[in-house]
C-alpha positions in Angstrom: -0.4 57.6 56.9 0.0 54.2 58.4 -2.8 52.8 60.6 -1.9 51.7 64.1 -0.9 48.1 64.5 -4.0 47.1 66.5 -6.3 48.5 63.8 -4.3 46.7 61.1 -4.6 43.4 63.0 -8.4 43.9 63.5 -8.8 44.5 59.7 -6.8 41.5 58.9 -8.7 39.3 61.3 -12.1 40.5 59.9 -11.0 39.8 56.3 -9.7 36.3 57.3 -13.0 35.4 59.1 -15.2 36.7 56.3 -13.2 34.9 53.6 -13.0 31.6 55.7 -16.8 31.7 56.3 -17.6 32.2 52.6 -15.0 29.6 51.7 -16.7 27.0 53.9 -20.1 27.9 52.4 -18.6 27.6 48.9 -17.0 24.2 49.7 -20.4 22.9 50.9 -22.1 24.3 47.8 -19.5 22.6 45.6 -20.0 19.3 47.3 -23.8 19.5 46.9 -23.3 20.3 43.2 -20.8 17.5 42.6 -23.2 15.8 40.2 -24.0 19.0 38.3 -22.5 20.3 35.1 -19.0 21.7 34.8 -20.4 25.2 34.2 -22.3 25.1 37.5 -19.3 24.0 39.5 -17.0 26.5 37.8 -19.5 29.3 38.6 -19.6 28.2 42.2 -15.8 28.3 42.4 -15.6 31.8 40.9 -18.5 33.1 42.9 -17.0 31.8 46.1 -13.6 33.4 45.4 -15.1 36.7 44.5 -17.7 36.8 47.3 -15.1 35.9 49.9 -13.0 38.9 48.8 -16.0 41.3 48.6 -17.4 40.2 52.0 -14.2 41.1 53.8 -14.0 44.4 51.9 -17.6 45.3 52.6 -17.2 44.5 56.3 -14.2 46.7 56.6 -15.8 49.4 54.4 -18.9 49.5 56.6 -16.8 50.2 59.6 -14.4 52.7 57.9 -16.6 54.8 55.5 -17.9 58.0 57.1 -20.6 58.5 54.4 -23.3 56.0 53.7 -23.3 57.3 50.2 -19.7 56.1 49.7 -20.7 52.7 51.2 -23.6 52.4 48.8 -21.4 53.3 45.9 -18.9 50.7 46.9 -21.6 48.0 47.3 -23.1 48.9 43.9 -19.7 48.5 42.3 -19.1 45.2 44.1 -22.5 43.9 43.0 -22.0 44.9 39.4 -18.6 43.3 39.5 -20.0 40.1 40.9 -22.8 39.9 38.3 -20.6 40.7 35.4 -18.0 38.2 36.6 -20.7 35.5 36.9 -21.9 36.1 33.4 -18.4 35.9 32.0 -17.8 32.8 34.0 -21.0 31.2 32.7 -20.0 31.7 29.1 -16.4 30.6 29.7 -17.8 27.5 31.4 -19.9 26.8 28.2 -16.7 27.0 26.1 -14.8 24.7 28.5 -17.8 22.3 28.7 -18.0 22.2 25.0 -14.4 21.0 24.8 -15.1 18.3 27.3 -18.3 17.3 25.4 -16.1 16.8 22.3 -13.8 14.6 24.4 -16.8 12.7 25.6 -18.0 12.2 22.0 -14.5 11.0 21.0 -14.4 8.6 23.9 -17.8 7.2 23.0 -16.7 6.7 19.3 -13.5 4.9 20.6 -15.7 2.7 22.8 -17.8 1.7 19.8 -14.6 0.6 18.0 -14.1 3.5 15.6 -10.6 4.5 14.6 -10.4 8.2 15.3 -8.9 10.5 12.6 -6.1 12.9 13.2 -7.6 15.9 15.0 -4.4 17.5 16.3 -3.5 21.1 15.8 0.2 21.9 16.1 -0.5 25.3 17.5 -2.9 24.0 20.2 -0.9 23.0 23.3 -3.8 23.0 25.8 -4.5 20.1 28.1 -7.7 19.2 26.2 -5.7 19.1 22.9 -3.1 16.8 24.5 -5.9 14.6 25.9 -7.6 14.5 22.4 -4.3 13.4 20.8 -4.0 10.7 23.4 -7.5 9.5 22.6 -6.7 9.4 18.9 -3.5 7.4 19.6 -5.3 5.0 21.9 -8.1 4.5 19.5 -5.6 3.5 16.8 -3.8 1.1 19.2 -7.2 -0.5 20.1 -8.2 -0.8 16.5 -4.9 -2.4 15.6 -5.4 -4.8 18.6 -8.9 -5.6 17.5 -7.7 -6.3 13.9 -5.0 -8.5 15.2 -7.3 -10.4 17.5 -9.8 -10.8 14.6 -7.1 -12.1 12.4 -5.9 -14.6 15.0 -9.4 -15.7 15.6 -10.1 -16.1 11.9 -6.8 -18.0 11.6 -7.7 -20.2 14.5 -11.2 -21.0 13.1 -9.7 -21.8 9.7 -7.0 -24.0 11.3 -9.6 -25.9 13.3 -11.6 -26.5 10.1 -8.6 -27.6 8.2 -7.4 -29.9 11.0 -10.9 -31.4 11.3 -10.9 -32.1 7.6 -7.4 -33.6 7.6 -8.1 -35.7 10.6 -11.5 -36.9 9.3 -10.0 -38.2 6.0 -7.4 -40.6 7.4 -9.7 -41.7 10.2 -12.4 -42.6 7.7 -9.9 -44.5 5.6 -8.6 -46.4 8.7 -12.2 -47.3 9.6 -13.0 -48.6 6.1 -9.8 -50.6 5.9 -10.2 -52.0 9.4 -13.8 -53.1 8.6 -12.7 -54.6 5.3 -9.9 -56.6 7.1 -12.3 -57.6 9.9 -14.9 -58.9 7.3 -12.2 -61.0 5.5 -12.9 -59.2 2.2 -9.3 -58.4 1.4 -7.0 -60.7 -0.4 -3.8 -58.5 -0.2 -3.9 -58.0 3.5 -0.2 -56.9 3.6 -0.9 -54.0 1.4 -3.8 -52.8 3.6 -1.6 -53.1 6.6 1.0 -50.8 4.9 -1.8 -48.3 4.0 -2.9 -48.3 7.6 0.7 -47.6 8.7 0.8 -44.7 6.2 -2.4 -43.1 7.6 -1.2 -43.6 11.2 2.1 -41.9 10.3 0.1 -39.0 8.8 -1.9 -38.6 12.0 1.2 -38.8 14.1 2.9 -36.2 12.0 -0.1 -33.9 12.3 -0.2 -34.3 16.1 3.5 -33.6 16.3 3.1 -30.4 14.3 0.2 -29.3 16.4 2.2 -30.0 19.6 5.3 -28.1 18.2 3.2 -25.2 17.2 1.5 -25.0 20.6 4.9 -25.0 22.3 6.1 -22.2 20.1 3.0 -20.0 20.5 2.9 -20.5 24.3 6.6 -19.7 24.7 7.3 -23.2 26.0 9.7 -24.2 23.3 12.9 -25.4 25.0 16.1 -25.3 22.9 19.3 -27.3 23.4 21.9 -24.9 22.1 25.1 -26.4 20.6 27.3 -25.5 17.6 25.6 -26.9 14.5 26.9 -26.9 10.9 24.2 -25.5 8.7 25.5 -27.3 5.7 25.3 -30.7 7.5 21.7 -30.0 8.4 20.9 -29.3 4.8 22.7 -32.5 3.7 20.8 -34.6 6.2 17.4 -33.1 5.2 18.1 -33.7 1.5 19.1 -37.3 2.2 15.9 -37.9 4.2 13.6 -36.4 1.6 15.3 -37.6 -1.6 12.7 -40.4 -2.0 9.9 -37.8 -2.1 11.8 -35.7 -4.6 12.5 -38.8 -6.8 8.9 -39.8 -6.7 7.9 -36.4 -8.2 10.8 -36.3 -10.6 12.4 -33.3 -8.9 16.1 -32.8 -8.7 17.4 -31.4 -5.3 20.8 -29.7 -5.2 22.7 -28.5 -2.1 25.5 -26.1 -2.4 27.2 -23.1 -0.7 29.6 -22.7 2.1 30.4 -25.7 4.2 31.9 -23.9 7.2 28.7 -21.9 8.2 28.1 -22.7 11.9 25.2 -21.5 14.1 24.4 -22.0 17.8 21.1 -23.7 18.0 19.0 -26.9 18.6 19.9 -29.3 15.8 16.5 -31.1 16.1 14.5 -28.0 15.7 16.7 -26.5 13.0 16.4 -29.8 11.1 12.7 -29.4 11.3 13.1 -25.9 9.7 15.1 -27.2 6.8 12.9 -30.2 6.2 9.7 -28.1 6.3 11.1 -25.6 3.8 12.3 -28.4 1.5 9.0 -30.2 1.8 7.1 -27.0 1.0 9.3 -26.5 -2.1 8.7 -30.1 -3.3 5.0 -29.8 -2.8 4.8 -26.7 -5.0 7.2 -27.8 -7.7 6.2 -29.8 -10.8 7.9 -32.7 -12.4 11.3 -32.3 -14.1 12.2 -29.2 -12.1 14.7 -28.5 -9.4 15.0 -27.3 -5.8 18.2 -25.6 -4.6 19.3 -25.3 -1.0 22.2 -23.0 -0.4 24.1 -21.9 2.7 26.1 -18.6 2.8 26.8 -15.6 4.9 25.3 -12.1 4.4 27.0 -8.7 4.7 26.1 -8.6 8.4 27.9 -11.9 9.1 24.7 -13.9 9.6 24.3 -17.5 8.5 21.9 -17.7 5.6 19.9 -20.6 4.3 18.0 -20.2 1.0 15.6 -22.7 -0.5 14.6 -21.9 -4.1 12.0 -23.8 -6.2 10.4 -23.5 -9.6 6.9 -23.8 -8.5 5.6 -20.6 -9.9 6.0 -18.4 -6.9 3.7 -17.1 -4.2 0.8 -14.7 -5.1 1.9 -11.1 -4.4 -1.0 -10.6 -2.0 0.0 -13.7 0.0 3.7 -12.9 0.5 2.9 -11.6 4.0 0.6 -14.5 4.8 2.6 -17.6 4.0 3.9 -17.9 7.6 0.5 -17.6 9.1 -0.8 -20.6 11.0 -3.0 -22.7 8.7 -2.0 -20.9 5.5 -2.0 -23.1 2.4 -2.7 -20.7 -0.5 -5.8 -22.7 -1.5 -8.8 -24.2 0.2 -8.5 -27.4 2.1 -7.4 -30.2 -0.1 -8.9 -33.6 -0.9 -7.0 -36.7 -0.1 -5.8 -37.0 -3.7 -3.6 -34.0 -3.2 -1.4 -36.0 -0.7 1.4 -37.7 -2.5 2.4 -41.2 -1.5 6.0 -41.9 -2.5 7.3 -45.4 -3.1 5.7 -48.8 -2.7 3.8 -48.9 0.7 4.5 -52.7 0.9 8.2 -52.2 0.8 10.1 -51.3 3.9 10.6 -47.6 4.1 8.2 -46.8 1.2 4.9 -45.1 1.3 5.9 -41.7 2.6 2.9 -39.3 2.7 3.8 -35.8 2.0 0.7 -33.9 2.9 0.5 -31.4 5.7 -2.0 -29.4 7.7 -0.7 -25.9 6.7 1.5 -25.7 9.8 4.9 -26.2 8.3 5.8 -22.6 7.6 4.3 -21.3 10.8 6.5 -23.8 12.7 9.5 -22.6 10.6 8.9 -19.0 11.6 8.4 -19.9 15.3 11.6 -21.9 15.5 13.7 -19.4 13.6 12.5 -16.5 15.8 13.2 -18.6 18.9 16.8 -18.7 17.6 16.9 -14.9 17.2 16.7 -15.2 13.5 14.4 -14.1 10.7 12.7 -15.8 7.8 11.2 -14.3 4.6 10.0 -15.2 1.2 10.3 -13.5 -2.2 9.4 -14.5 -5.8 11.9 -15.3 -8.5 11.4 -15.6 -12.2 10.4 -19.2 -11.9 9.3 -19.8 -8.4 9.7 -18.8 -4.7 12.8 -18.2 -2.6 12.7 -18.7 1.1 15.6 -17.1 3.1 16.5 -17.9 6.7 19.0 -15.7 8.6 20.5 -16.9 11.8 23.2 -15.5 14.1 26.4 -17.2 13.0 29.4 -18.3 14.9 32.6 -16.7 13.5 34.9 -19.3 11.9 38.1 -20.1 13.7 41.1 -18.2 12.3 
């Protein structure tokens, strides 16, 4: 039997008022406990929800029940339900809080720099499992970033040490020669002037390399893009460095396709070829040969290979040769720098030493031309390969 509409409206209004009043009290309690544990706040939320329902029901029941016995029975059941629900809520809160405690521990480990292991469970699709997986992935990214920063910092410190060593040596020589000339203790003054020129050229070359590397690493390298014959670049580089090769008794051969054309900056690409050739000459012994070859690969790219017979690169260093400052050995003494030709003759006295920047510059320039560079070992030495986007030959 349906109740009259006025009575239904009164019941609805009483329920709304009771629920709203308890809800306001619950919101206040939740705000006061905002710094409490998750279990306490979860208990307040559940208690507020349950009490707001029971309060309205109790208020209506008190007005409707004819027997006080029935009302007491209802209140007893409501109280028992409230207590049992709060106990269950408390234990459920402990379980949820434990999951968040695990997340807090993982976050603390990640903050300490630890690389978190794989803790994922394919069957667990809960929000905490997803958050745990994100923490693991983030910890790995942070660890990789820290390793990269540490490697860069180590490379920077090594480079500074090597540059300081290489700058100190010629500067000390210049000072000694200048003092000797100033004191009038030198008979062959012309030869000392030539040696001073050599050391100044060495310093200038080091400064140029540092400036080039800084432009590459800062993204400030500006390229003048024109059509360039790769074979012509090789021929010019071989011609320029032939005195160095002759002084060491090394034969340099250039071969391959003559119609390989790339779009790039001829000055920077010449630096690439010369650095690779100089690297090959430095690591090759007397009566050996260095071969420069131009070709195209299966993908239609222009390919330059520089092969030497210098014994190759240690397997563990194949991924390090293009790192700034890498030399494959500790900083050298001045005797390791080869002076080619007679320094007193015009054009002679070429100093072939470097500061370990040549291959790093090669990689930077090649990548700026959207190319790649790599190194591999052959039976007798090392083989450097540069791949650049090629311009299709005219048909």
